[in-house]
Kinemage of the C-alpha trace (Angstrom):
@kinemage 1
@onewidth
@group {chain A} dominant
@subgroup {mainchain}
@vectorlist {calphas} color= white
{ca thr a 1} P -30.038 12.516 -4.431
{ca arg a 2} L -26.540 13.347 -3.121
{ca asp a 3} L -27.921 13.572 0.498
{ca his a 4} L -30.024 10.444 -0.035
{ca ile a 5} L -26.741 8.944 -1.140
{ca met a 6} L -24.545 10.290 1.535
{ca ala a 7} L -27.052 9.599 4.326
{ca leu a 8} L -27.015 5.728 2.960
{ca leu a 9} L -23.333 5.345 3.034
{ca asp a 10} L -22.979 7.061 6.604
{ca gly a 11} L -25.102 7.981 9.679
{ca pro a 12} L -27.694 6.367 11.301
{ca arg a 13} L -29.406 5.048 8.024
{ca lys a 14} L -26.199 3.662 6.718
{ca asp a 15} L -27.003 0.548 4.472
{ca pro a 16} L -25.273 -2.720 5.767
{ca asp a 17} L -24.760 -3.076 1.907
{ca ala a 18} L -22.593 -0.104 2.134
{ca ser a 19} L -19.652 -2.046 2.629
{ca asn a 20} L -20.365 -4.767 0.073
{ca ala a 21} L -17.761 -3.775 -2.462
{ca thr a 22} L -19.522 -5.518 -5.842
{ca ile a 23} L -22.760 -3.704 -4.710
{ca leu a 24} L -21.259 -0.159 -3.984
{ca leu a 25} L -19.621 -0.111 -7.768
{ca lys a 26} L -22.747 -1.012 -8.964
{ca ala a 27} L -24.121 1.638 -7.195
{ca leu a 28} L -21.870 4.218 -8.002
{ca gln a 29} L -22.363 3.069 -11.693
{ca lys a 30} L -25.956 3.526 -11.689
{ca thr a 31} L -25.363 6.535 -10.383
{ca ile a 32} L -23.204 8.178 -12.839
{ca val a 33} L -25.914 6.456 -15.540
{ca phe a 34} L -28.648 8.657 -13.962
{ca glu a 35} L -26.222 11.815 -14.091
{ca lys a 36} L -25.952 11.076 -18.182
{ca glu a 37} L -29.086 10.448 -18.678
{ca ile a 38} L -30.455 13.315 -17.139
{ca thr a 39} L -27.781 15.729 -18.633
{ca lys a 40} L -28.573 14.461 -22.229
{ca trp a 41} L -32.748 14.621 -21.440
{ca leu a 42} L -31.900 18.908 -20.385
{ca gln a 43} L -30.165 19.118 -23.023
{ca gln a 44} L -32.653 17.460 -26.106
{ca lys a 45} L -35.970 18.372 -23.858
{ca arg a 46} L -35.211 21.881 -22.389
{ca gly a 47} L -31.860 22.957 -24.196
{ca thr a 48} L -29.960 23.481 -21.347
{ca val a 49} L -26.774 24.425 -22.043
{ca phe a 50} L -23.549 23.310 -19.644
{ca lys a 51} L -20.555 25.389 -19.181
{ca ser a 52} L -18.350 22.867 -20.842
{ca glu a 53} L -20.577 23.174 -24.113
{ca gln a 54} L -20.545 27.114 -23.718
{ca leu a 55} L -17.109 27.147 -23.911
{ca glu a 56} L -17.179 24.762 -27.357
{ca ala a 57} L -20.179 27.207 -28.392
{ca glu a 58} L -18.144 30.028 -28.414
{ca val a 59} L -15.240 28.268 -30.246
{ca lys a 60} L -17.733 27.670 -32.830
{ca gly a 61} L -19.226 30.954 -32.870
{ca thr a 62} L -22.490 29.745 -31.912
{ca asp a 63} L -25.091 31.950 -30.151
{ca glu a 64} L -26.096 30.845 -27.256
{ca asn a 65} L -29.407 32.658 -25.354
{ca cys a 66} L -29.373 30.245 -22.606
{ca glu a 67} L -27.217 30.827 -19.640
{ca pro a 68} L -24.464 28.163 -18.865
{ca ile a 69} L -25.132 25.889 -16.009
{ca asp a 70} L -22.249 23.843 -14.060
{ca pro a 71} L -22.314 20.149 -15.236
{ca leu a 72} L -24.308 17.553 -13.420
{ca ile a 73} L -21.985 15.016 -13.841
{ca gly a 74} L -20.160 14.139 -10.701
{ca ile a 75} L -23.141 16.099 -8.314
{ca ala a 76} L -24.341 12.912 -7.060
{ca ser a 77} L -21.947 10.644 -7.751
{ca ala a 78} L -18.969 12.484 -6.201
{ca ala a 79} L -20.554 11.165 -2.639
{ca tyr a 80} L -19.054 8.024 -2.880
{ca glu a 81} L -15.356 9.256 -3.128
{ca asn a 82} L -14.609 8.944 0.738
{ca tyr a 83} L -16.701 6.063 1.144
{ca met a 84} L -14.447 3.771 -1.632
{ca ala a 85} L -12.631 1.963 1.326
{ca pro a 86} L -14.214 -1.607 0.917
{ca tyr a 87} L -13.548 -1.440 -3.334
{ca ile a 88} L -9.857 -0.583 -2.741
{ca glu a 89} L -9.557 -3.734 -0.474
{ca leu a 90} L -11.065 -5.659 -2.723
{ca glu a 91} L -8.762 -4.765 -5.451
{ca ser a 92} L -5.975 -5.015 -2.896
{ca gln a 93} L -6.639 -8.540 -2.316
{ca ser a 94} L -6.899 -9.348 -5.693
{ca met a 95} L -3.180 -7.949 -6.330
{ca asp a 96} L -2.131 -9.983 -2.986
{ca glu a 97} L -3.716 -13.384 -4.769
{ca his a 98} L -1.444 -12.947 -7.954
{ca leu a 99} L 1.966 -12.049 -5.766
{ca val a 100} L 0.747 -15.463 -3.663
{ca glu a 101} L 1.027 -17.316 -7.377
{ca ala a 102} L 4.431 -15.436 -7.931
{ca leu a 103} L 6.196 -16.754 -5.209
{ca glu a 104} L 6.881 -20.198 -6.209
{ca asp a 105} L 6.246 -19.162 -9.550
{ca arg a 106} L 9.807 -19.444 -12.009
{ca lys a 107} L 7.563 -19.329 -15.399
{ca val a 108} L 9.567 -17.048 -17.763
{ca asp a 109} L 8.024 -14.786 -20.536
{ca thr a 110} L 10.759 -14.953 -23.614
{ca arg a 111} L 8.249 -12.894 -26.106
{ca gly a 112} L 9.740 -9.356 -25.419
{ca glu a 113} L 13.114 -7.653 -25.501
{ca arg a 114} L 14.677 -9.394 -22.901
{ca pro a 115} L 13.259 -12.739 -20.436
{ca val a 116} L 10.858 -11.604 -17.671
{ca phe a 117} L 9.058 -13.668 -15.001
{ca ile a 118} L 5.933 -14.270 -16.560
{ca ser a 119} L 3.875 -12.837 -12.913
{ca ser a 120} L 5.895 -9.283 -13.168
{ca thr a 121} L 3.904 -9.029 -16.937
{ca asn a 122} L 0.521 -10.726 -14.891
{ca met a 123} L 1.001 -8.103 -12.756
{ca phe a 124} L 1.627 -4.765 -14.500
{ca val a 125} L -1.289 -6.344 -16.761
{ca tyr a 126} L -3.796 -6.596 -13.485
{ca ile a 127} L -2.331 -2.980 -12.495
{ca lys a 128} L -4.019 -1.516 -15.679
{ca gly a 129} L -7.111 -3.023 -15.970
{ca ser a 130} L -7.542 -1.825 -12.230
{ca ile a 131} L -6.713 1.970 -13.514
{ca thr a 132} L -9.139 1.339 -16.371
{ca arg a 133} L -11.799 0.364 -14.465
{ca cys a 134} L -11.402 2.837 -11.316
{ca thr a 135} L -11.081 5.798 -14.128
{ca ala a 136} L -14.669 4.604 -15.801
{ca leu a 137} L -15.858 5.685 -12.106
{ca thr a 138} L -13.735 8.390 -10.492
{ca lys a 139} L -10.535 10.061 -10.875
{ca gly a 140} L -10.014 11.376 -7.340
{ca lys a 141} L -9.616 10.181 -3.256
{ca ala a 142} L -10.486 6.821 -4.871
{ca phe a 143} L -8.196 6.430 -7.750
{ca phe a 144} L -5.642 8.079 -5.681
{ca leu a 145} L -6.184 5.334 -2.745
{ca leu a 146} L -5.580 2.960 -5.598
{ca tyr a 147} L -2.439 4.357 -6.615
{ca gln a 148} L -1.092 4.055 -3.049
{ca ala a 149} L -2.267 -0.018 -3.315
{ca phe a 150} L -0.246 -0.521 -6.448
{ca arg a 151} L 2.872 1.280 -4.846
{ca asp a 152} L 2.192 -1.586 -1.290
{ca ser a 153} L 2.267 -4.486 -3.962
{ca leu a 154} L 4.878 -3.383 -6.055
{ca arg a 155} L 6.794 -3.196 -2.824
{ca lys a 156} L 5.855 -6.670 -2.317
{ca tyr a 157} L 6.510 -7.887 -5.241
{ca ala a 158} L 10.165 -6.662 -5.346
{ca gln a 159} L 10.583 -8.595 -1.850
{ca ile a 160} L 9.624 -11.810 -3.564
{ca leu a 161} L 12.106 -11.269 -6.187
{ca asp a 162} L 15.003 -10.855 -3.709
{ca gly a 163} L 13.998 -14.259 -2.605
{ca lys a 164} L 14.607 -15.966 -5.265
{ca leu a 165} L 18.130 -15.367 -4.709
{ca pro a 166} L 20.111 -17.666 -2.432
{ca ser a 167} L 20.935 -17.012 0.696
{ca pro a 168} L 24.746 -15.792 1.572
{ca met a 169} L 26.738 -18.812 2.531
{ca thr a 170} L 27.775 -19.153 6.806
{ca gly a 171} L 31.098 -18.729 7.581
{ca thr a 172} L 33.042 -17.526 4.432
{ca ser a 173} L 35.400 -14.945 6.098
{ca gly a 174} L 38.322 -16.720 5.538
{ca asn a 175} L 37.245 -18.159 2.165
{ca leu a 176} L 40.108 -17.574 -0.539
{ca val a 177} L 37.908 -16.480 -3.243
{ca gly a 178} L 36.730 -13.465 -0.578
{ca ala a 179} L 33.376 -12.284 0.219
{ca ile a 180} L 31.123 -9.541 -2.165
{ca ser a 181} L 30.227 -7.087 -0.579
{ca ile a 182} L 26.251 -6.810 -1.020
{ca pro a 183} L 24.125 -3.676 -0.080
{ca ala a 184} L 22.660 -4.243 3.768
{ca ser a 185} L 19.328 -3.235 2.702
{ca phe a 186} L 16.676 -1.293 0.627
{ca gly a 187} L 13.205 -0.790 0.076
{ca gly a 188} L 11.001 -3.606 1.688
{ca ser a 189} L 13.904 -5.057 4.049
{ca thr a 190} L 13.947 -8.839 4.481
{ca ser a 191} L 16.360 -11.310 6.094
{ca lys a 192} L 18.232 -11.767 3.149
{ca gln a 193} L 18.682 -7.762 2.862
{ca glu a 194} L 19.611 -7.415 6.167
{ca ser a 195} L 22.789 -10.160 6.409
{ca ser a 196} L 25.813 -9.247 6.372
{ca pro a 197} L 27.037 -6.447 4.084
{ca ala a 198} L 30.371 -8.637 2.897
{ca ala a 199} L 28.689 -11.504 1.749
{ca ser a 200} L 29.792 -14.599 -0.671
{ca tyr a 201} L 26.824 -16.646 -2.714
{ca arg a 202} L 27.463 -20.231 -3.819
{ca leu a 203} L 25.111 -20.942 -6.748
{ca pro a 204} L 24.118 -24.529 -7.395
{ca ser a 205} L 24.464 -25.481 -11.188
{ca gly a 206} L 21.390 -23.508 -13.339
{ca glu a 207} L 20.368 -21.150 -10.208
{ca glu a 208} L 22.675 -18.377 -12.480
{ca val a 209} L 19.702 -18.751 -14.788
{ca thr a 210} L 17.283 -17.661 -11.848
{ca val a 211} L 19.645 -14.856 -10.877
{ca cys a 212} L 19.275 -13.826 -14.565
{ca his a 213} L 15.790 -13.489 -14.592
{ca val a 214} L 15.526 -11.748 -11.171
{ca ile a 215} L 18.149 -8.949 -13.112
{ca ser a 216} L 16.070 -8.618 -16.115
{ca thr a 217} L 12.846 -9.053 -14.596
{ca cys a 218} L 13.711 -5.801 -11.759
{ca glu a 219} L 14.694 -4.109 -15.119
{ca tyr a 220} L 11.541 -4.736 -16.897
{ca ser a 221} L 9.301 -3.561 -13.936
{ca ala a 222} L 11.604 -0.562 -12.838
{ca asp a 223} L 10.822 0.831 -16.667
{ca thr a 224} L 7.047 -0.204 -16.405
{ca val a 225} L 6.820 1.243 -13.099
{ca glu a 226} L 7.748 4.674 -14.433
{ca ala a 227} L 5.298 4.581 -17.358
{ca leu a 228} L 2.878 3.815 -15.223
{ca glu a 229} L 3.544 6.870 -12.530
{ca asp a 230} L 3.484 8.648 -16.055
{ca leu a 231} L -0.216 7.528 -16.598
{ca ile a 232} L -1.556 7.433 -13.078
{ca arg a 233} L -0.381 11.593 -12.925
{ca asp a 234} L -1.667 12.283 -16.231
{ca thr a 235} L -5.088 10.603 -15.423
{ca val a 236} L -5.744 11.587 -11.609
{ca asp a 237} L -7.348 14.610 -10.409
{ca glu a 238} L -5.664 17.806 -10.144
{ca pro a 239} L -5.399 18.197 -6.700
{ca tyr a 240} L -3.516 14.755 -6.360
{ca lys a 241} L -1.433 15.042 -9.296
{ca ser a 242} L 2.094 16.764 -7.454
{ca lys a 243} L 1.528 13.682 -5.007
{ca ile a 244} L 2.296 11.066 -7.405
{ca asp a 245} L 5.831 10.481 -6.872
{ca met a 246} L 6.729 6.554 -7.900
{ca met a 247} L 10.830 7.130 -7.708
{ca ser a 248} L 11.438 4.967 -3.951
{ca asp a 249} L 9.665 2.449 -6.202
{ca gln a 250} L 11.989 2.054 -9.030
{ca glu a 251} L 14.800 2.696 -6.882
{ca thr a 252} L 13.664 -0.795 -4.692
{ca phe a 253} L 13.920 -2.539 -7.936
{ca his a 254} L 17.276 -1.314 -8.856
{ca asp a 255} L 18.603 -2.303 -5.766
{ca ile a 256} L 17.658 -5.313 -6.243
{ca thr a 257} L 18.878 -5.624 -9.685
{ca ala a 258} L 22.341 -4.294 -8.249
{ca lys a 259} L 22.443 -7.113 -5.542
{ca ala a 260} L 21.662 -9.679 -8.226
{ca ile a 261} L 24.405 -9.070 -10.457
{ca arg a 262} L 26.614 -9.183 -7.245
{ca val a 263} L 25.301 -12.709 -6.422
{ca leu a 264} L 25.865 -13.821 -9.836
{ca val a 265} L 29.690 -12.692 -9.548
{ca ser a 266} L 30.089 -14.185 -5.932
{ca gly a 267} L 28.326 -17.195 -7.097
{ca leu a 268} L 30.091 -17.613 -10.671
{ca thr a 269} L 33.745 -16.941 -8.754
{ca asn a 270} L 33.243 -19.373 -6.063
{ca arg a 271} L 32.858 -21.408 -8.491
{ca thr a 272} L 36.504 -20.719 -9.472
{ca glu a 273} L 37.729 -21.641 -5.877
{ca ser a 274} L 39.434 -25.111 -6.471
{ca ala a 275} L 41.143 -23.806 -9.087
{ca leu a 276} L 42.542 -20.357 -7.411
{ca lys a 277} L 43.192 -22.432 -4.398
{ca leu a 278} L 45.678 -24.507 -7.240
{ca leu a 279} L 47.084 -21.114 -8.111
{ca ala a 280} L 47.930 -20.752 -4.572
{ca ala a 281} L 49.309 -23.692 -3.684
{ca thr a 282} L 51.759 -24.425 -6.834
{ca asn a 283} L 56.198 -23.879 -6.536
{ca trp a 284} L 56.235 -21.722 -9.072
{ca ala a 285} L 60.120 -21.500 -8.432
{ca ile a 286} L 60.411 -25.123 -10.230
{ca tyr a 287} L 58.535 -24.067 -13.279
{ca asp a 288} L 61.106 -22.728 -16.017
{ca ser a 289} L 59.777 -22.399 -18.736
{ca val a 290} L 56.057 -21.599 -19.981
{ca gly a 291} L 53.798 -24.139 -21.586
{ca glu a 292} L 50.471 -24.014 -24.101
{ca glu a 293} L 47.997 -24.799 -21.307
{ca ser a 294} L 47.499 -24.155 -17.554
{ca thr a 295} L 45.876 -26.569 -15.432
{ca tyr a 296} L 44.098 -24.088 -13.083
{ca val a 297} L 42.823 -22.021 -16.209
{ca arg a 298} L 41.489 -25.080 -17.585
{ca ser a 299} L 39.564 -25.756 -14.777
{ca met a 300} L 38.305 -21.751 -14.583
{ca his a 301} L 37.336 -22.224 -17.744
{ca glu a 302} L 35.541 -26.026 -17.703
{ca glu a 303} L 33.050 -24.084 -14.479
{ca ile a 304} L 32.241 -20.840 -16.805
{ca glu a 305} L 32.097 -22.235 -19.655
{ca pro a 306} L 28.278 -23.892 -19.220
{ca val a 307} L 26.854 -20.930 -17.993
{ca ile a 308} L 28.261 -18.663 -21.171
{ca leu a 309} L 25.636 -18.544 -24.230
{ca thr a 310} L 27.974 -18.728 -27.568
């Protein structure tokens, strides 16, 4: 049976539908069902004992006269492992569709500990569903390739979050407030990330909320990626466990968090520019007493107060 499957998947007699992900998955599912049915039939009709069952029997102290044989599960279905590229591509395309929706979507999920973009929760829900679908069929090479597709999608999503931040202002070298240093680059570089390390940002009214959502979404994503890494490592077949490493993906989200914080600080600082200019232009030599209220402090207060939750 395994040889027949291999002939249909590759070689001169390759089936034209072997590149069709839907048909490929149905064939793999039927093969696994066939393996399970044959195993059950041999157990019930022939009293066949498989090695895993022999181990259980020894634990229970049961006397088994039959010589145990290797399990049948995987003998034929393992033939599909090297030909699952159409399935991986299908999952990647589905994740890309979620990413396209996330480009303009700014809907926020406020049900958790922190408000995050709904696109992030949707993405991880899809990834977990994808894991469930894949591991029901295989936990080997195909699952490892799917893990690599997850990483690629996560890097793309990090770029989308970075894209929700404002671009740095141009010609800010002489700004009184001063430019705030922003990391020049990090994982998944974009034109914004490649801007000058010393950058200053101006936030339109209300845009600081979006920046805060970027920060909380990046923190949520980094935490979820860590849990996702543990889940994949615990589930994938032994030869691939040591290859599971998503530390750089976590760091990418942490880098964007740091950048977003600097953008927020720079934007709020620039809002107080007029007050600081007034401070610098004031001739303090003419004052011989201190009053209870300062004009420039009041100006800064009026700029910052609307964005501070009380």
